[in-house]
C-alpha positions in Angstrom: 85.3 60.3 -5.9 88.2 59.6 -8.3 88.7 55.9 -8.7 92.0 54.1 -8.7 90.4 50.8 -9.9 86.8 50.1 -10.9 85.3 46.6 -11.2 82.2 47.0 -13.3 79.6 44.2 -13.4 82.4 41.6 -13.3 81.2 38.1 -14.3 83.3 35.0 -15.0 81.9 31.7 -16.3 83.8 28.5 -16.9 81.4 26.5 -19.1 78.2 26.2 -17.2 79.8 27.2 -13.9 79.6 30.9 -12.8 82.6 31.7 -10.6 81.8 35.4 -10.2 78.4 37.0 -10.9 78.0 40.8 -11.6 80.3 42.3 -9.0 80.8 46.0 -9.0 83.4 47.7 -6.8 85.5 50.8 -6.9 88.7 51.7 -4.9 89.3 55.4 -4.2 92.4 57.1 -5.6 92.1 59.8 -3.0 92.2 57.8 0.2 94.3 54.6 0.1 92.4 51.9 2.0 92.6 48.3 3.1 89.7 46.3 1.7 89.0 42.6 2.6 87.3 40.2 0.3 86.1 37.3 2.4 84.2 34.1 2.0 84.5 30.3 2.1 86.3 28.2 -0.5 84.6 28.5 -3.9 83.1 31.9 -3.2 84.9 33.6 -6.1 87.6 35.4 -4.0 90.6 34.3 -6.1 88.8 34.7 -9.4 88.1 38.3 -8.5 91.7 38.9 -7.4 93.1 37.4 -10.7 90.8 39.6 -12.8 91.8 42.7 -10.8 95.4 41.8 -11.6 94.6 41.3 -15.3 95.6 37.6 -15.3 92.3 36.4 -16.6 89.7 38.3 -18.6 86.0 38.6 -17.5 83.2 36.9 -19.4 81.2 40.1 -18.9 82.0 43.4 -17.4 85.4 45.2 -17.2 88.2 46.1 -14.8 89.2 49.8 -15.2 92.5 51.2 -13.9 92.8 54.9 -14.0 89.7 54.9 -16.2 91.2 52.5 -18.8 90.0 49.0 -19.5 92.8 46.7 -18.5 91.9 44.2 -21.2 92.3 46.9 -23.9 95.4 48.6 -22.7 98.3 49.2 -25.0 101.7 47.5 -24.3 103.0 50.6 -22.6 99.9 51.1 -20.5 99.9 47.4 -19.5 103.6 47.8 -18.5 102.7 50.7 -16.2 99.7 48.8 -14.9 102.0 45.8 -14.1 104.3 48.1 -12.1 101.5 49.9 -10.2 99.3 46.9 -9.3 101.3 44.2 -7.6 100.3 40.7 -6.4 101.2 38.8 -3.3 100.3 35.2 -3.7 99.2 32.5 -1.2 102.2 30.2 -1.7 105.4 32.1 -2.0 107.5 29.0 -2.8 105.7 28.6 -6.1 106.9 32.0 -7.2 110.6 31.3 -6.7 112.8 29.4 -9.1 114.7 27.0 -6.9 117.8 27.3 -9.1 118.2 31.1 -8.5 119.1 32.8 -5.3 116.7 35.1 -3.5 118.4 38.1 -5.1 116.9 37.2 -8.5 113.3 38.1 -7.7 114.5 41.5 -6.4 117.0 42.5 -9.0 114.8 41.5 -11.9 112.1 44.2 -11.4 114.8 46.8 -10.7 116.3 46.1 -14.1 113.0 45.6 -16.0 111.6 48.9 -14.8 114.9 50.7 -14.7 114.5 51.7 -11.1 118.2 52.5 -10.6 121.0 53.6 -12.9 123.9 52.1 -10.9 124.4 48.8 -9.1 124.9 50.7 -5.8 121.5 52.4 -6.1 119.9 49.1 -7.0 121.4 47.5 -3.9 120.3 50.3 -1.7 116.7 50.0 -3.0 116.6 46.3 -2.4 118.0 46.6 1.1 115.5 49.3 2.0 112.6 47.2 0.7 113.8 44.2 2.8 114.2 46.3 5.9 110.6 47.7 5.4 109.2 44.1 5.8 111.4 43.3 8.8 114.2 41.3 7.0 117.9 41.8 7.5 119.5 42.0 4.0 122.7 40.3 5.3 120.7 37.3 6.4 118.5 37.1 3.3 120.4 38.0 0.2 122.6 35.3 -1.4 120.5 32.5 -0.1 118.3 30.0 -2.0 114.6 29.8 -1.5 114.7 26.5 0.4 117.1 28.1 2.9 114.4 30.6 4.1 111.3 29.8 6.1 107.9 30.2 4.6 107.4 33.5 6.5 110.7 34.9 5.2 109.8 33.9 1.6 106.5 35.6 1.9 108.1 38.8 3.2 110.5 38.7 0.4 107.6 38.8 -2.0 106.1 41.7 -0.1 109.5 43.4 -0.4 109.5 42.8 -4.2 106.1 44.5 -4.4 107.3 47.4 -2.3 110.4 47.9 -4.6 108.1 49.0 -7.4 106.2 51.6 -5.2 102.9 50.3 -6.4 99.6 52.1 -5.9 97.7 48.8 -5.2 98.6 45.4 -3.8 96.3 42.5 -4.3 97.2 40.0 -1.6 95.6 36.6 -2.1 95.5 34.7 1.2 99.1 36.0 2.0 99.3 34.3 5.5 97.3 31.1 5.1 100.5 29.0 4.6 102.6 30.9 7.2 103.1 29.9 10.9 100.7 31.5 13.2 103.5 33.3 15.0 104.4 35.2 11.8 100.8 36.0 10.5 100.4 39.1 12.7 103.8 40.4 11.7 103.2 40.1 8.0 99.7 41.6 8.2 101.1 44.5 10.3 103.7 45.1 7.6 100.9 45.3 5.0 99.1 47.8 7.2 102.2 49.8 7.6 102.7 50.0 3.8 99.1 51.3 3.5 99.7 53.9 6.2 103.2 55.0 5.5 103.5 54.6 1.7 99.8 55.3 0.7 99.4 51.9 -1.0 95.8 50.6 -1.3 95.5 46.9 -0.4 92.9 44.3 -1.3 93.2 41.5 1.2 91.7 38.2 0.0 91.0 35.9 3.0 88.7 33.4 4.5 89.7 34.6 8.0 87.3 37.2 9.3 89.4 37.7 12.4 92.4 39.1 10.5 90.1 41.1 8.2 88.6 42.8 11.2 92.0 43.5 12.7 93.6 45.3 9.7 91.0 46.3 7.2 88.8 49.4 6.8 86.1 47.7 4.7 85.0 44.2 3.7 83.1 42.5 0.9 81.6 39.1 1.7 81.2 36.8 -1.3 79.0 33.7 -1.5 79.1 31.6 -4.7 80.3 34.5 -6.8 77.8 37.0 -5.5 78.1 39.8 -3.0 76.2 38.9 0.2 77.2 41.9 2.3 79.7 44.7 2.2 80.6 47.8 4.2 82.7 49.1 7.1 84.4 46.1 8.7 83.2 46.9 12.2 79.5 46.9 11.0 79.7 43.8 8.9 81.6 41.6 11.3 80.4 43.3 14.5 76.7 43.1 13.6 76.2 41.1 10.4 72.8 41.4 8.6 73.0 38.8 5.8 72.2 35.3 7.0 75.4 34.0 5.4 77.5 36.7 7.1 75.9 35.7 10.4 76.9 32.1 9.7 80.5 33.1 9.0 80.8 35.2 12.1 79.2 32.5 14.3 81.9 30.1 13.1 84.7 32.3 14.7 85.9 30.5 17.9 85.2 32.7 20.9 86.3 32.3 24.5 82.8 31.6 25.7 82.3 28.3 27.5 78.5 28.6 27.2 78.6 28.7 23.4 79.2 25.6 21.4 81.6 26.4 18.4 79.8 25.6 15.1 76.4 25.2 16.8 74.9 27.7 14.3 75.7 25.5 11.3 72.8 25.6 8.8 72.2 22.2 7.0 70.8 22.0 3.5 67.6 20.0 3.3 67.0 17.7 0.4 63.9 19.6 -0.6 65.8 22.9 -0.8 68.8 21.4 -2.5 66.7 20.0 -5.3 64.5 23.0 -5.8 64.8 25.1 -8.9 66.5 28.3 -7.9 66.6 31.5 -10.1 67.1 33.8 -7.1 69.4 34.1 -4.1 72.4 31.7 -4.2 72.1 31.3 -0.4 68.4 30.3 -0.5 69.0 26.5 -0.1 70.9 27.1 3.2 69.1 30.2 4.5 67.1 29.8 7.7 65.1 33.0 6.7 64.3 32.0 3.1 61.1 33.3 1.7 59.2 32.4 -1.5 60.5 35.5 -3.3 64.1 34.4 -2.6 63.7 31.6 -5.1 62.3 33.7 -7.9 64.8 36.5 -8.5 68.2 37.7 -7.1 67.7 40.3 -4.4 69.1 43.8 -5.0 71.8 45.3 -2.8 69.8 46.9 -0.1 71.3 49.5 2.4 69.7 48.6 5.7 71.8 51.2 7.6 74.8 53.5 7.0 78.1 52.1 5.7 76.7 48.7 4.9 74.7 46.9 2.2 73.1 43.4 2.3 71.9 41.5 -0.7 68.9 40.1 1.1 65.1 40.4 0.8 64.9 40.7 4.6 65.6 44.4 4.0 63.1 45.0 1.3 61.9 48.6 1.6 65.4 49.9 2.4 67.3 52.1 -0.1 69.2 50.3 -2.9 72.9 50.9 -3.4 73.6 53.3 -6.3 74.8 51.5 -9.5 75.2 48.3 -7.3 78.6 49.6 -6.4 79.5 48.0 -3.0 82.0 50.7 -2.3 79.2 53.2 -2.1 78.8 52.2 1.6 82.5 51.9 2.4 83.9 53.9 5.3 86.8 56.3 4.4 90.1 55.2 6.0 90.8 56.8 9.4 94.5 57.2 9.8 94.1 58.0 13.5 92.8 54.4 13.9 96.1 53.0 12.6 98.4 54.0 15.4 
């Protein structure tokens, strides 16, 4: 498989704190996909996203784009990387300069990357990008950021990314600050970009429900380590890792016989104080074994299109090269309609 982007043994430490620990992931260049990276706050999701975007350098490991280390790219290679790998951030308002009209964030990339040789062509590109994300150019252009809703501002940022015809969009919690009524619309627009324009999307989220709705595959992080990964239907439909099971059990369901949050796992004082050189989830795990404290478990493959980093599956095959994408399901375009 030819890789669009490879994350190889990625580790990030801030002093004595490890935000991300030895994560390996590859995204196919042949089959554009939507991959969710999920987990609770502090799991390392945003750290992974920012390293994939080249905003911060890893302590160990490397991010390769087109086979080249992003940290060692030349100026021209980095420029091409910046065009082809686009971010969509959690809070769109922070991206806008309040003194500039909305047009500024759209005309700037057109000029910087010389996407059009006339003003008329530039205007046509901008209007087409806005229409692709469901915005009316006549109601959007010429206005200041505070004159748009949060959902409109976020869609403008998606339109900005679309303008550059990227090969990869890294969307970090793109709908967490948007009204619930607009979340489905924005996520559907991302899915359409993946389907119609062949753009791969990494969707950073704490919301397993939306990940299940729009993504092909998912990586579940816990304290900087991969707990489980694979086809989204398998991981969310039948989670194997105790942490994934805890996350899925926290999803509100229309079941009057089930108490929401009843599966919460407390941390006992003894477990919290115990020296732990092994699994990060051991202090909270209801299935913890003695070997869990001694060494981190490998990435076992308990069944097809899924891996789980848990000694419960000792005896199963181990994922090759620790690459979580080795168990990903190829995108099925028929499923997108």
